[in-house]
C-alpha positions in Angstrom: 0.4 -23.4 14.0 2.5 -26.2 11.7 0.5 -25.0 9.0 0.9 -21.9 9.3 4.7 -22.5 9.5 4.5 -24.8 6.4 2.5 -21.7 4.3 4.2 -18.8 5.8 8.2 -19.6 7.0 9.3 -21.9 4.2 10.8 -20.7 1.3 12.6 -21.7 -1.9 12.1 -24.6 -4.4 12.4 -28.3 -3.4 15.4 -29.7 -2.8 16.6 -26.0 -1.6 14.2 -25.0 1.7 14.9 -22.8 3.9 13.0 -22.2 6.8 12.2 -17.8 7.2 12.2 -17.9 10.6 11.3 -14.2 11.3 7.7 -16.0 9.9 7.8 -19.0 13.0 5.3 -17.6 15.6 6.0 -19.8 18.5 3.1 -18.7 21.2 -0.4 -17.2 20.2 -2.1 -15.7 23.0 -4.0 -12.2 24.3 -1.5 -10.6 26.4 -0.3 -6.8 25.2 2.9 -7.5 22.3 5.7 -5.0 23.2 7.7 -4.0 20.3 11.0 -5.7 20.9 14.8 -5.2 19.9 18.4 -7.3 20.4 21.4 -5.7 20.1 24.7 -8.1 20.5 28.1 -6.8 21.4 30.8 -7.9 18.6 32.6 -10.7 20.4 30.6 -11.2 22.8 28.4 -13.9 24.5 25.5 -11.8 25.8 22.6 -10.6 24.2 20.5 -7.4 24.8 17.0 -7.8 25.0 15.1 -4.5 24.9 10.5 -3.9 24.7 8.7 -0.8 25.2 6.9 -0.9 28.5 3.0 0.2 28.3 2.7 3.7 29.2 -0.4 3.2 30.8 1.3 0.9 33.5 -1.1 -2.2 32.7 1.3 -5.9 32.7 4.1 -4.2 34.4 4.7 -7.9 36.5 4.8 -10.0 33.0 7.1 -12.4 33.0 9.8 -12.1 29.6 10.1 -15.3 27.7 13.3 -16.2 25.7 13.5 -18.5 23.6 16.4 -19.1 21.0 17.4 -21.7 18.3 20.5 -23.2 17.5 20.1 -23.6 13.9 23.3 -25.8 13.3 23.0 -28.2 16.7 18.8 -28.0 16.1 18.6 -26.9 20.2 16.3 -25.2 22.1 17.4 -23.0 24.9 14.2 -21.2 27.0 15.1 -19.1 29.2 11.7 -18.3 31.2 10.8 -16.0 34.2 14.2 -13.4 33.0 13.0 -10.5 33.4 9.5 -8.3 34.8 7.8 -6.0 31.6 8.2 -2.6 34.0 12.2 -3.4 33.4 11.8 -2.6 29.5 15.6 -4.4 29.3 17.6 -7.6 30.1 21.0 -8.9 29.0 21.2 -12.4 28.8 24.2 -14.5 28.7 23.9 -18.4 27.7 25.9 -21.1 26.8 26.3 -21.6 23.2 26.5 -25.8 22.1 29.3 -24.7 19.6 30.8 -21.7 19.3 30.2 -19.1 15.6 26.5 -21.0 15.4 23.6 -18.7 14.4 21.2 -18.8 17.2 17.2 -17.1 16.3 15.7 -14.8 19.4 12.1 -14.9 20.1 10.4 -13.0 22.8 7.5 -13.0 24.7 5.8 -12.3 27.8 3.5 -14.4 30.6 1.3 -13.5 33.0 2.5 -13.7 36.5 -0.2 -16.9 37.6 1.0 -18.1 34.2 -2.7 -18.5 32.5 -2.0 -15.8 29.5 0.4 -15.0 27.1 1.2 -12.4 24.3 2.2 -13.6 20.7 5.8 -14.0 20.7 7.8 -11.8 18.3 11.1 -12.9 16.8 14.4 -10.7 17.7 16.9 -11.8 15.3 20.1 -13.6 14.3 23.2 -13.6 16.4 26.2 -15.4 16.4 27.7 -17.6 19.5 29.9 -17.4 21.1 31.2 -19.7 24.4 30.9 -18.7 27.4 31.0 -20.6 30.9 27.6 -20.7 32.2 23.9 -19.6 31.4 23.1 -16.4 33.5 19.9 -14.1 33.9 
């Protein structure tokens, strides 16, 4: 996985190297993958995440995992089991390390027995706003 990040996600010319977060794969697995969308209201500390629910009714009990990387502070937030695949959407409020940080957001799904995972999907970047506490 590190080799893939070095080969695909590092862009630019030395010494001006950057990470293309859209090319970073955090989790690999064999569960059904689901197309996700990310949105945030202006000035809000809440992000809304939506995904496609399988029409065939399979994998509906899979749990959502949200992975957020705060690039300025170089800190991670992992929110596990915040929703099930059947729900198709969730809102997530999180406490940001600093106001105005750029947060990179990925999602993945995990089977209910926690033995199988989907590939992670990079949803995009949001600007953080200080909020009182983490809520799912």
